[in-house]
PDB file of N, CA, C and O in Angstrom:
ATOM      1  N   UNK A   1       3.053  13.164   7.558  1.00  0.00           N
ATOM      2  CA  UNK A   1       3.209  12.114   7.933  1.00  0.00           C
ATOM      3  C   UNK A   1       2.058  11.014   7.284  1.00  0.00           C
ATOM      4  O   UNK A   1       0.873  11.310   7.131  1.00  0.00           O
ATOM      5  N   UNK A   2       2.687   9.614   6.917  1.00  0.00           N
ATOM      6  CA  UNK A   2       1.516   9.038   6.337  1.00  0.00           C
ATOM      7  C   UNK A   2       0.710   8.068   7.218  1.00  0.00           C
ATOM      8  O   UNK A   2      -0.211   7.406   6.738  1.00  0.00           O
ATOM      9  N   UNK A   3       1.066   7.989   8.513  1.00  0.00           N
ATOM     10  CA  UNK A   3       0.767   7.497   9.293  1.00  0.00           C
ATOM     11  C   UNK A   3       0.799   8.259  10.700  1.00  0.00           C
ATOM     12  O   UNK A   3       1.741   8.925  11.129  1.00  0.00           O
ATOM     13  N   UNK A   4      -0.081   8.089  11.150  1.00  0.00           N
ATOM     14  CA  UNK A   4       0.213   8.695  12.741  1.00  0.00           C
ATOM     15  C   UNK A   4       0.694   7.807  13.654  1.00  0.00           C
ATOM     16  O   UNK A   4      -0.051   6.905  14.035  1.00  0.00           O
ATOM     17  N   UNK A   5       1.745   7.893  14.055  1.00  0.00           N
ATOM     18  CA  UNK A   5       2.246   7.133  15.304  1.00  0.00           C
ATOM     19  C   UNK A   5       1.396   6.930  16.734  1.00  0.00           C
ATOM     20  O   UNK A   5       0.831   7.946  17.138  1.00  0.00           O
ATOM     21  N   UNK A   6       1.297   6.086  17.291  1.00  0.00           N
ATOM     22  CA  UNK A   6       0.436   6.049  18.500  1.00  0.00           C
ATOM     23  C   UNK A   6       1.705   6.688  19.618  1.00  0.00           C
ATOM     24  O   UNK A   6       2.913   6.544  19.432  1.00  0.00           O
ATOM     25  N   UNK A   7       1.110   7.364  20.717  1.00  0.00           N
ATOM     26  CA  UNK A   7       1.956   7.695  21.911  1.00  0.00           C
ATOM     27  C   UNK A   7       2.485   6.486  22.614  1.00  0.00           C
ATOM     28  O   UNK A   7       3.683   6.286  22.815  1.00  0.00           O
ATOM     29  N   UNK A   8       1.373   5.580  23.025  1.00  0.00           N
ATOM     30  CA  UNK A   8       1.598   4.308  23.905  1.00  0.00           C
ATOM     31  C   UNK A   8       1.737   3.178  22.907  1.00  0.00           C
ATOM     32  O   UNK A   8       2.183   2.186  23.484  1.00  0.00           O
ATOM     33  N   UNK A   9       1.538   2.985  21.735  1.00  0.00           N
ATOM     34  CA  UNK A   9       1.832   1.779  20.975  1.00  0.00           C
ATOM     35  C   UNK A   9       2.383   0.393  21.569  1.00  0.00           C
ATOM     36  O   UNK A   9       1.855  -0.716  21.487  1.00  0.00           O
ATOM     37  N   UNK A  10       3.683   0.785  22.236  1.00  0.00           N
ATOM     38  CA  UNK A  10       4.308  -0.516  22.621  1.00  0.00           C
ATOM     39  C   UNK A  10       5.309   0.188  23.744  1.00  0.00           C
ATOM     40  O   UNK A  10       6.472  -0.208  23.828  1.00  0.00           O
ATOM     41  N   UNK A  11       4.925   1.009  24.410  1.00  0.00           N
ATOM     42  CA  UNK A  11       5.876   1.769  25.355  1.00  0.00           C
ATOM     43  C   UNK A  11       5.721   0.969  26.699  1.00  0.00           C
ATOM     44  O   UNK A  11       4.702   0.769  27.360  1.00  0.00           O
ATOM     45  N   UNK A  12       7.107   0.540  26.933  1.00  0.00           N
ATOM     46  CA  UNK A  12       7.504  -0.404  28.205  1.00  0.00           C
ATOM     47  C   UNK A  12       7.873   0.451  29.227  1.00  0.00           C
ATOM     48  O   UNK A  12       8.285   1.610  29.176  1.00  0.00           O
ATOM     49  N   UNK A  13       7.617  -0.458  30.382  1.00  0.00           N
ATOM     50  CA  UNK A  13       7.889   0.580  31.772  1.00  0.00           C
ATOM     51  C   UNK A  13       9.558   0.635  31.905  1.00  0.00           C
ATOM     52  O   UNK A  13       9.967   1.338  32.829  1.00  0.00           O
ATOM     53  N   UNK A  14      10.421   0.062  31.196  1.00  0.00           N
ATOM     54  CA  UNK A  14      11.531   0.572  31.546  1.00  0.00           C
ATOM     55  C   UNK A  14      12.097   1.390  30.263  1.00  0.00           C
ATOM     56  O   UNK A  14      13.258   1.289  29.868  1.00  0.00           O
ATOM     57  N   UNK A  15      11.238   2.108  29.747  1.00  0.00           N
ATOM     58  CA  UNK A  15      11.504   3.384  28.605  1.00  0.00           C
ATOM     59  C   UNK A  15      11.127   4.468  29.443  1.00  0.00           C
ATOM     60  O   UNK A  15      10.128   4.616  30.147  1.00  0.00           O
ATOM     61  N   UNK A  16      12.352   5.379  29.188  1.00  0.00           N
ATOM     62  CA  UNK A  16      12.163   7.090  29.625  1.00  0.00           C
ATOM     63  C   UNK A  16      11.818   7.978  28.775  1.00  0.00           C
ATOM     64  O   UNK A  16      12.700   8.318  27.987  1.00  0.00           O
ATOM     65  N   UNK A  17      10.506   8.612  28.654  1.00  0.00           N
ATOM     66  CA  UNK A  17       9.929   9.282  27.946  1.00  0.00           C
ATOM     67  C   UNK A  17      10.169  10.734  27.931  1.00  0.00           C
ATOM     68  O   UNK A  17       9.762  11.346  28.919  1.00  0.00           O
ATOM     69  N   UNK A  18      10.807  11.465  26.912  1.00  0.00           N
ATOM     70  CA  UNK A  18      11.131  13.010  27.012  1.00  0.00           C
ATOM     71  C   UNK A  18      10.562  13.476  25.835  1.00  0.00           C
ATOM     72  O   UNK A  18      10.274  12.714  24.912  1.00  0.00           O
ATOM     73  N   UNK A  19      10.370  14.751  25.801  1.00  0.00           N
ATOM     74  CA  UNK A  19       9.540  15.179  24.629  1.00  0.00           C
ATOM     75  C   UNK A  19      10.142  16.947  24.458  1.00  0.00           C
ATOM     76  O   UNK A  19      10.569  17.415  25.514  1.00  0.00           O
ATOM     77  N   UNK A  20      10.179  17.723  23.440  1.00  0.00           N
ATOM     78  CA  UNK A  20      10.032  18.984  23.498  1.00  0.00           C
ATOM     79  C   UNK A  20       9.480  19.494  22.052  1.00  0.00           C
ATOM     80  O   UNK A  20       9.380  18.888  20.985  1.00  0.00           O
ATOM     81  N   UNK A  21       9.164  20.817  22.409  1.00  0.00           N
ATOM     82  CA  UNK A  21       8.191  21.646  21.187  1.00  0.00           C
ATOM     83  C   UNK A  21       8.951  22.129  20.217  1.00  0.00           C
ATOM     84  O   UNK A  21       9.560  23.084  20.699  1.00  0.00           O
ATOM     85  N   UNK A  22       9.288  21.955  18.921  1.00  0.00           N
ATOM     86  CA  UNK A  22       9.743  22.479  18.107  1.00  0.00           C
ATOM     87  C   UNK A  22       8.867  23.364  17.443  1.00  0.00           C
ATOM     88  O   UNK A  22       7.644  23.236  17.500  1.00  0.00           O
ATOM     89  N   UNK A  23       9.643  24.569  16.597  1.00  0.00           N
ATOM     90  CA  UNK A  23       8.669  25.463  16.058  1.00  0.00           C
ATOM     91  C   UNK A  23       9.657  25.578  14.626  1.00  0.00           C
ATOM     92  O   UNK A  23      10.557  26.411  14.735  1.00  0.00           O
ATOM     93  N   UNK A  24       9.607  25.005  13.599  1.00  0.00           N
ATOM     94  CA  UNK A  24      10.624  24.813  12.671  1.00  0.00           C
ATOM     95  C   UNK A  24       9.945  24.662  11.417  1.00  0.00           C
ATOM     96  O   UNK A  24       9.026  23.887  11.149  1.00  0.00           O
ATOM     97  N   UNK A  25      10.576  25.593  10.606  1.00  0.00           N
ATOM     98  CA  UNK A  25      10.116  25.580   9.326  1.00  0.00           C
ATOM     99  C   UNK A  25      10.134  24.031   8.488  1.00  0.00           C
ATOM    100  O   UNK A  25      11.009  23.179   8.647  1.00  0.00           O
ATOM    101  N   UNK A  26       9.001  23.916   7.614  1.00  0.00           N
ATOM    102  CA  UNK A  26       9.322  22.141   7.227  1.00  0.00           C
ATOM    103  C   UNK A  26       9.575  22.292   5.679  1.00  0.00           C
ATOM    104  O   UNK A  26       9.322  21.335   4.948  1.00  0.00           O
ATOM    105  N   UNK A  27      10.110  23.575   5.115  1.00  0.00           N
ATOM    106  CA  UNK A  27      10.583  23.383   3.751  1.00  0.00           C
ATOM    107  C   UNK A  27       9.946  23.693   2.885  1.00  0.00           C
ATOM    108  O   UNK A  27      10.440  23.947   1.786  1.00  0.00           O
ATOM    109  N   UNK A  28       8.529  23.767   3.162  1.00  0.00           N
ATOM    110  CA  UNK A  28       7.328  24.362   2.198  1.00  0.00           C
ATOM    111  C   UNK A  28       7.126  25.465   2.353  1.00  0.00           C
ATOM    112  O   UNK A  28       6.253  25.950   1.634  1.00  0.00           O
ATOM    113  N   UNK A  29       7.758  26.284   3.252  1.00  0.00           N
ATOM    114  CA  UNK A  29       7.277  27.696   3.262  1.00  0.00           C
ATOM    115  C   UNK A  29       8.314  28.738   4.668  1.00  0.00           C
ATOM    116  O   UNK A  29       9.369  28.273   5.099  1.00  0.00           O
ATOM    117  N   UNK A  30       7.879  29.802   5.063  1.00  0.00           N
ATOM    118  CA  UNK A  30       8.345  30.471   5.770  1.00  0.00           C
ATOM    119  C   UNK A  30       7.781  29.842   7.363  1.00  0.00           C
ATOM    120  O   UNK A  30       6.778  29.197   7.669  1.00  0.00           O
ATOM    121  N   UNK A  31       8.721  30.271   8.016  1.00  0.00           N
ATOM    122  CA  UNK A  31       8.762  30.027   9.629  1.00  0.00           C
ATOM    123  C   UNK A  31       7.373  30.426  10.065  1.00  0.00           C
ATOM    124  O   UNK A  31       6.927  29.850  11.058  1.00  0.00           O
ATOM    125  N   UNK A  32       6.739  31.196   9.552  1.00  0.00           N
ATOM    126  CA  UNK A  32       5.358  31.905  10.144  1.00  0.00           C
ATOM    127  C   UNK A  32       4.330  30.761   9.887  1.00  0.00           C
ATOM    128  O   UNK A  32       3.380  30.616  10.657  1.00  0.00           O
ATOM    129  N   UNK A  33       4.565  29.728   8.520  1.00  0.00           N
ATOM    130  CA  UNK A  33       3.538  28.897   8.510  1.00  0.00           C
ATOM    131  C   UNK A  33       3.761  27.423   8.617  1.00  0.00           C
ATOM    132  O   UNK A  33       2.947  26.554   8.306  1.00  0.00           O
ATOM    133  N   UNK A  34       4.899  27.258   9.070  1.00  0.00           N
ATOM    134  CA  UNK A  34       5.298  26.226   9.785  1.00  0.00           C
ATOM    135  C   UNK A  34       4.318  25.709  10.968  1.00  0.00           C
ATOM    136  O   UNK A  34       4.325  26.567  11.851  1.00  0.00           O
ATOM    137  N   UNK A  35       3.599  24.777  11.261  1.00  0.00           N
ATOM    138  CA  UNK A  35       3.313  24.555  12.558  1.00  0.00           C
ATOM    139  C   UNK A  35       4.112  23.788  13.454  1.00  0.00           C
ATOM    140  O   UNK A  35       4.712  22.731  13.261  1.00  0.00           O
ATOM    141  N   UNK A  36       4.009  24.557  14.543  1.00  0.00           N
ATOM    142  CA  UNK A  36       4.990  23.722  15.485  1.00  0.00           C
ATOM    143  C   UNK A  36       4.682  22.354  15.913  1.00  0.00           C
ATOM    144  O   UNK A  36       3.532  21.949  15.743  1.00  0.00           O
ATOM    145  N   UNK A  37       5.716  21.457  16.539  1.00  0.00           N
ATOM    146  CA  UNK A  37       5.121  20.265  16.852  1.00  0.00           C
ATOM    147  C   UNK A  37       5.982  19.749  17.979  1.00  0.00           C
ATOM    148  O   UNK A  37       7.178  19.985  18.152  1.00  0.00           O
ATOM    149  N   UNK A  38       5.063  18.895  18.827  1.00  0.00           N
ATOM    150  CA  UNK A  38       5.711  18.126  19.618  1.00  0.00           C
ATOM    151  C   UNK A  38       6.251  16.890  19.541  1.00  0.00           C
ATOM    152  O   UNK A  38       5.496  16.019  19.109  1.00  0.00           O
ATOM    153  N   UNK A  39       7.518  16.523  19.886  1.00  0.00           N
ATOM    154  CA  UNK A  39       8.525  15.489  19.504  1.00  0.00           C
ATOM    155  C   UNK A  39       8.614  14.854  20.528  1.00  0.00           C
ATOM    156  O   UNK A  39       9.188  15.479  21.420  1.00  0.00           O
ATOM    157  N   UNK A  40       8.244  13.734  20.822  1.00  0.00           N
ATOM    158  CA  UNK A  40       7.971  12.800  21.916  1.00  0.00           C
ATOM    159  C   UNK A  40       9.434  11.543  21.426  1.00  0.00           C
ATOM    160  O   UNK A  40       9.537  11.061  20.298  1.00  0.00           O
ATOM    161  N   UNK A  41      10.206  11.309  22.357  1.00  0.00           N
ATOM    162  CA  UNK A  41      11.608  10.261  22.456  1.00  0.00           C
ATOM    163  C   UNK A  41      11.237   9.161  23.864  1.00  0.00           C
ATOM    164  O   UNK A  41      11.069   9.449  25.049  1.00  0.00           O
ATOM    165  N   UNK A  42      11.202   7.917  23.207  1.00  0.00           N
ATOM    166  CA  UNK A  42      11.385   6.858  24.038  1.00  0.00           C
ATOM    167  C   UNK A  42      12.761   6.342  24.083  1.00  0.00           C
ATOM    168  O   UNK A  42      13.233   5.967  23.010  1.00  0.00           O
ATOM    169  N   UNK A  43      13.666   6.238  25.408  1.00  0.00           N
ATOM    170  CA  UNK A  43      14.695   5.513  25.276  1.00  0.00           C
ATOM    171  C   UNK A  43      15.124   4.742  26.279  1.00  0.00           C
ATOM    172  O   UNK A  43      15.157   5.293  27.379  1.00  0.00           O
ATOM    173  N   UNK A  44      15.512   3.459  26.208  1.00  0.00           N
ATOM    174  CA  UNK A  44      15.720   2.732  26.845  1.00  0.00           C
ATOM    175  C   UNK A  44      17.381   2.457  27.053  1.00  0.00           C
ATOM    176  O   UNK A  44      18.224   2.335  26.164  1.00  0.00           O
ATOM    177  N   UNK A  45      17.542   2.407  28.302  1.00  0.00           N
ATOM    178  CA  UNK A  45      19.044   2.151  28.506  1.00  0.00           C
ATOM    179  C   UNK A  45      19.922   2.887  27.726  1.00  0.00           C
ATOM    180  O   UNK A  45      20.813   2.360  27.060  1.00  0.00           O
ATOM    181  N   UNK A  46      19.680   4.277  27.783  1.00  0.00           N
ATOM    182  CA  UNK A  46      20.184   5.732  26.851  1.00  0.00           C
ATOM    183  C   UNK A  46      20.035   5.373  25.488  1.00  0.00           C
ATOM    184  O   UNK A  46      20.255   6.370  24.801  1.00  0.00           O
ATOM    185  N   UNK A  47      19.772   4.437  24.837  1.00  0.00           N
ATOM    186  CA  UNK A  47      19.252   4.208  23.432  1.00  0.00           C
ATOM    187  C   UNK A  47      17.886   4.738  23.116  1.00  0.00           C
ATOM    188  O   UNK A  47      16.890   4.611  23.828  1.00  0.00           O
ATOM    189  N   UNK A  48      17.965   5.374  21.905  1.00  0.00           N
ATOM    190  CA  UNK A  48      16.465   5.800  21.223  1.00  0.00           C
ATOM    191  C   UNK A  48      15.826   4.500  20.949  1.00  0.00           C
ATOM    192  O   UNK A  48      16.651   3.682  20.541  1.00  0.00           O
ATOM    193  N   UNK A  49      14.857   4.132  21.024  1.00  0.00           N
ATOM    194  CA  UNK A  49      13.956   2.931  20.722  1.00  0.00           C
ATOM    195  C   UNK A  49      12.870   3.259  20.056  1.00  0.00           C
ATOM    196  O   UNK A  49      12.387   2.275  19.495  1.00  0.00           O
ATOM    197  N   UNK A  50      12.083   4.576  19.827  1.00  0.00           N
ATOM    198  CA  UNK A  50      11.240   4.934  19.079  1.00  0.00           C
ATOM    199  C   UNK A  50      10.997   6.336  19.189  1.00  0.00           C
ATOM    200  O   UNK A  50      11.328   6.854  20.255  1.00  0.00           O
ATOM    201  N   UNK A  51      10.466   7.087  18.273  1.00  0.00           N
ATOM    202  CA  UNK A  51      10.095   8.565  18.114  1.00  0.00           C
ATOM    203  C   UNK A  51       8.820   9.122  17.956  1.00  0.00           C
ATOM    204  O   UNK A  51       8.140   8.181  17.547  1.00  0.00           O
ATOM    205  N   UNK A  52       7.978  10.288  18.062  1.00  0.00           N
ATOM    206  CA  UNK A  52       6.712  10.559  17.277  1.00  0.00           C
ATOM    207  C   UNK A  52       6.689  12.455  17.667  1.00  0.00           C
ATOM    208  O   UNK A  52       6.988  13.171  18.623  1.00  0.00           O
ATOM    209  N   UNK A  53       6.140  12.629  16.265  1.00  0.00           N
ATOM    210  CA  UNK A  53       5.741  13.861  16.328  1.00  0.00           C
ATOM    211  C   UNK A  53       4.503  14.356  15.913  1.00  0.00           C
ATOM    212  O   UNK A  53       3.852  13.879  14.983  1.00  0.00           O
ATOM    213  N   UNK A  54       4.147  15.397  16.660  1.00  0.00           N
ATOM    214  CA  UNK A  54       2.582  15.427  16.676  1.00  0.00           C
ATOM    215  C   UNK A  54       2.256  17.139  16.358  1.00  0.00           C
ATOM    216  O   UNK A  54       2.862  17.964  17.042  1.00  0.00           O
ATOM    217  N   UNK A  55       1.373  17.565  15.400  1.00  0.00           N
ATOM    218  CA  UNK A  55       0.925  19.008  15.759  1.00  0.00           C
ATOM    219  C   UNK A  55      -0.073  18.907  16.621  1.00  0.00           C
ATOM    220  O   UNK A  55      -0.731  17.872  16.723  1.00  0.00           O
ATOM    221  N   UNK A  56      -0.266  19.856  17.254  1.00  0.00           N
ATOM    222  CA  UNK A  56      -1.365  20.464  18.225  1.00  0.00           C
ATOM    223  C   UNK A  56      -2.612  19.305  17.943  1.00  0.00           C
ATOM    224  O   UNK A  56      -2.924  18.406  18.724  1.00  0.00           O
ATOM    225  N   UNK A  57      -3.208  19.576  16.653  1.00  0.00           N
ATOM    226  CA  UNK A  57      -4.365  18.888  16.440  1.00  0.00           C
ATOM    227  C   UNK A  57      -4.146  17.417  16.587  1.00  0.00           C
ATOM    228  O   UNK A  57      -4.917  16.654  17.168  1.00  0.00           O
ATOM    229  N   UNK A  58      -2.982  17.079  15.984  1.00  0.00           N
ATOM    230  CA  UNK A  58      -3.287  15.427  16.271  1.00  0.00           C
ATOM    231  C   UNK A  58      -2.810  15.081  17.679  1.00  0.00           C
ATOM    232  O   UNK A  58      -3.190  14.118  18.347  1.00  0.00           O
ATOM    233  N   UNK A  59      -1.881  16.053  18.044  1.00  0.00           N
ATOM    234  CA  UNK A  59      -1.832  15.554  19.711  1.00  0.00           C
ATOM    235  C   UNK A  59      -2.976  15.427  20.566  1.00  0.00           C
ATOM    236  O   UNK A  59      -2.923  14.548  21.426  1.00  0.00           O
ATOM    237  N   UNK A  60      -4.285  16.340  20.465  1.00  0.00           N
ATOM    238  CA  UNK A  60      -5.624  16.563  20.705  1.00  0.00           C
ATOM    239  C   UNK A  60      -5.917  15.164  20.511  1.00  0.00           C
ATOM    240  O   UNK A  60      -5.939  14.354  21.438  1.00  0.00           O
ATOM    241  N   UNK A  61      -6.172  14.846  19.149  1.00  0.00           N
ATOM    242  CA  UNK A  61      -7.110  13.425  18.632  1.00  0.00           C
ATOM    243  C   UNK A  61      -6.243  12.360  19.472  1.00  0.00           C
ATOM    244  O   UNK A  61      -6.812  11.328  19.828  1.00  0.00           O
ATOM    245  N   UNK A  62      -5.069  12.538  19.759  1.00  0.00           N
ATOM    246  CA  UNK A  62      -4.218  11.233  20.368  1.00  0.00           C
ATOM    247  C   UNK A  62      -4.415  11.094  21.835  1.00  0.00           C
ATOM    248  O   UNK A  62      -4.437   9.981  22.361  1.00  0.00           O
ATOM    249  N   UNK A  63      -4.541  12.072  22.430  1.00  0.00           N
ATOM    250  CA  UNK A  63      -5.075  12.267  24.048  1.00  0.00           C
ATOM    251  C   UNK A  63      -6.254  11.817  24.371  1.00  0.00           C
ATOM    252  O   UNK A  63      -6.515  11.110  25.345  1.00  0.00           O
ATOM    253  N   UNK A  64      -7.025  12.236  23.522  1.00  0.00           N
ATOM    254  CA  UNK A  64      -8.271  11.632  23.573  1.00  0.00           C
ATOM    255  C   UNK A  64      -8.545  10.202  23.237  1.00  0.00           C
ATOM    256  O   UNK A  64      -9.486   9.623  23.779  1.00  0.00           O
ATOM    257  N   UNK A  65      -7.994   9.775  22.618  1.00  0.00           N
ATOM    258  CA  UNK A  65      -7.437   8.474  22.083  1.00  0.00           C
ATOM    259  C   UNK A  65      -7.276   7.145  23.060  1.00  0.00           C
ATOM    260  O   UNK A  65      -7.810   6.041  22.958  1.00  0.00           O
ATOM    261  N   UNK A  66      -6.239   7.715  24.157  1.00  0.00           N
ATOM    262  CA  UNK A  66      -5.258   7.010  25.014  1.00  0.00           C
ATOM    263  C   UNK A  66      -6.275   6.533  26.017  1.00  0.00           C
ATOM    264  O   UNK A  66      -7.288   7.201  26.220  1.00  0.00           O
ATOM    265  N   UNK A  67      -6.047   5.425  26.640  1.00  0.00           N
ATOM    266  CA  UNK A  67      -6.405   5.126  28.004  1.00  0.00           C
ATOM    267  C   UNK A  67      -5.535   4.841  28.864  1.00  0.00           C
ATOM    268  O   UNK A  67      -5.366   3.739  29.386  1.00  0.00           O
ATOM    269  N   UNK A  68      -4.589   6.401  29.162  1.00  0.00           N
ATOM    270  CA  UNK A  68      -3.412   6.032  30.003  1.00  0.00           C
ATOM    271  C   UNK A  68      -3.405   7.050  30.702  1.00  0.00           C
ATOM    272  O   UNK A  68      -4.397   7.779  30.659  1.00  0.00           O
ATOM    273  N   UNK A  69      -2.332   7.380  31.511  1.00  0.00           N
ATOM    274  CA  UNK A  69      -1.858   8.680  31.939  1.00  0.00           C
ATOM    275  C   UNK A  69      -1.154   9.299  31.067  1.00  0.00           C
ATOM    276  O   UNK A  69      -0.144   8.875  30.506  1.00  0.00           O
ATOM    277  N   UNK A  70      -1.722  10.419  30.919  1.00  0.00           N
ATOM    278  CA  UNK A  70      -1.261  11.598  29.415  1.00  0.00           C
ATOM    279  C   UNK A  70      -0.803  12.906  30.303  1.00  0.00           C
ATOM    280  O   UNK A  70      -1.131  13.991  29.825  1.00  0.00           O
ATOM    281  N   UNK A  71      -0.324  12.914  31.125  1.00  0.00           N
ATOM    282  CA  UNK A  71       0.365  14.172  32.139  1.00  0.00           C
ATOM    283  C   UNK A  71       1.091  14.653  30.844  1.00  0.00           C
ATOM    284  O   UNK A  71       0.700  15.538  30.084  1.00  0.00           O
ATOM    285  N   UNK A  72       1.896  14.116  30.769  1.00  0.00           N
ATOM    286  CA  UNK A  72       3.357  14.564  29.866  1.00  0.00           C
ATOM    287  C   UNK A  72       2.813  14.941  28.397  1.00  0.00           C
ATOM    288  O   UNK A  72       3.490  15.695  27.698  1.00  0.00           O
ATOM    289  N   UNK A  73       1.575  14.412  27.921  1.00  0.00           N
ATOM    290  CA  UNK A  73       1.181  14.670  26.671  1.00  0.00           C
ATOM    291  C   UNK A  73       0.263  16.083  26.680  1.00  0.00           C
ATOM    292  O   UNK A  73       0.110  16.867  25.743  1.00  0.00           O
ATOM    293  N   UNK A  74      -0.154  16.138  27.689  1.00  0.00           N
ATOM    294  CA  UNK A  74      -1.329  17.314  28.248  1.00  0.00           C
ATOM    295  C   UNK A  74      -0.207  18.697  28.267  1.00  0.00           C
ATOM    296  O   UNK A  74      -0.458  19.765  27.709  1.00  0.00           O
ATOM    297  N   UNK A  75       0.819  18.455  28.889  1.00  0.00           N
ATOM    298  CA  UNK A  75       1.718  19.427  29.456  1.00  0.00           C
ATOM    299  C   UNK A  75       2.361  19.711  27.850  1.00  0.00           C
ATOM    300  O   UNK A  75       2.499  20.908  27.599  1.00  0.00           O
ATOM    301  N   UNK A  76       2.701  18.906  26.922  1.00  0.00           N
ATOM    302  CA  UNK A  76       3.129  19.540  25.765  1.00  0.00           C
ATOM    303  C   UNK A  76       2.218  20.068  24.888  1.00  0.00           C
ATOM    304  O   UNK A  76       2.453  20.990  24.107  1.00  0.00           O
ATOM    305  N   UNK A  77       0.991  19.381  25.039  1.00  0.00           N
ATOM    306  CA  UNK A  77      -0.086  20.146  24.215  1.00  0.00           C
ATOM    307  C   UNK A  77      -0.441  21.614  24.367  1.00  0.00           C
ATOM    308  O   UNK A  77      -0.789  22.331  23.429  1.00  0.00           O
ATOM    309  N   UNK A  78      -0.311  22.036  25.751  1.00  0.00           N
ATOM    310  CA  UNK A  78      -0.271  23.260  26.429  1.00  0.00           C
ATOM    311  C   UNK A  78       1.107  24.222  25.704  1.00  0.00           C
ATOM    312  O   UNK A  78       1.071  25.386  25.305  1.00  0.00           O
ATOM    313  N   UNK A  79       2.063  23.431  25.715  1.00  0.00           N
ATOM    314  CA  UNK A  79       3.231  24.086  25.192  1.00  0.00           C
ATOM    315  C   UNK A  79       3.193  24.602  23.577  1.00  0.00           C
ATOM    316  O   UNK A  79       3.505  25.667  23.043  1.00  0.00           O
ATOM    317  N   UNK A  80       2.712  23.452  23.116  1.00  0.00           N
ATOM    318  CA  UNK A  80       2.390  23.481  21.363  1.00  0.00           C
ATOM    319  C   UNK A  80       1.119  24.821  21.626  1.00  0.00           C
ATOM    320  O   UNK A  80       1.481  25.928  21.227  1.00  0.00           O
ATOM    321  N   UNK A  81       0.024  24.757  22.118  1.00  0.00           N
ATOM    322  CA  UNK A  81      -0.774  25.793  22.212  1.00  0.00           C
ATOM    323  C   UNK A  81      -0.167  27.235  22.506  1.00  0.00           C
ATOM    324  O   UNK A  81      -0.628  28.219  21.929  1.00  0.00           O
ATOM    325  N   UNK A  82       0.784  27.326  23.336  1.00  0.00           N
ATOM    326  CA  UNK A  82       1.376  28.704  23.697  1.00  0.00           C
ATOM    327  C   UNK A  82       2.291  29.170  22.605  1.00  0.00           C
ATOM    328  O   UNK A  82       2.294  30.307  22.133  1.00  0.00           O
ATOM    329  N   UNK A  83       3.037  28.217  22.269  1.00  0.00           N
ATOM    330  CA  UNK A  83       3.831  28.478  20.702  1.00  0.00           C
ATOM    331  C   UNK A  83       2.921  29.280  19.824  1.00  0.00           C
ATOM    332  O   UNK A  83       3.333  30.302  19.275  1.00  0.00           O
ATOM    333  N   UNK A  84       1.844  28.897  19.694  1.00  0.00           N
ATOM    334  CA  UNK A  84       1.187  29.416  18.454  1.00  0.00           C
ATOM    335  C   UNK A  84       0.406  30.924  18.980  1.00  0.00           C
ATOM    336  O   UNK A  84      -0.047  31.846  18.301  1.00  0.00           O
ATOM    337  N   UNK A  85       0.456  30.764  20.231  1.00  0.00           N
ATOM    338  CA  UNK A  85      -0.545  32.234  20.630  1.00  0.00           C
ATOM    339  C   UNK A  85      -1.780  32.013  20.678  1.00  0.00           C
ATOM    340  O   UNK A  85      -2.476  33.025  20.607  1.00  0.00           O
ATOM    341  N   UNK A  86      -2.513  30.662  20.813  1.00  0.00           N
ATOM    342  CA  UNK A  86      -3.585  30.446  21.216  1.00  0.00           C
ATOM    343  C   UNK A  86      -4.176  30.109  22.460  1.00  0.00           C
ATOM    344  O   UNK A  86      -5.394  29.944  22.540  1.00  0.00           O
TER     345      UNK A  86
END
């Protein structure tokens, strides 16, 4: 990722946030070498308005940087940690 997107950047109250943890190979090696990512999606009126993907370490940095309710992001971080067996 050239630049890490912000989780809050321009989030509006009328946007719905959903996320999932994906454990996929990234094309550079085997599935075991690929880092799982938390993928966040912001939708407004059922339409995707933006998305962001973070590895565990990227998400830890982003959570520390935020000055807001980070409940969903912390849950995603825990799921990332579980997916890596850490």
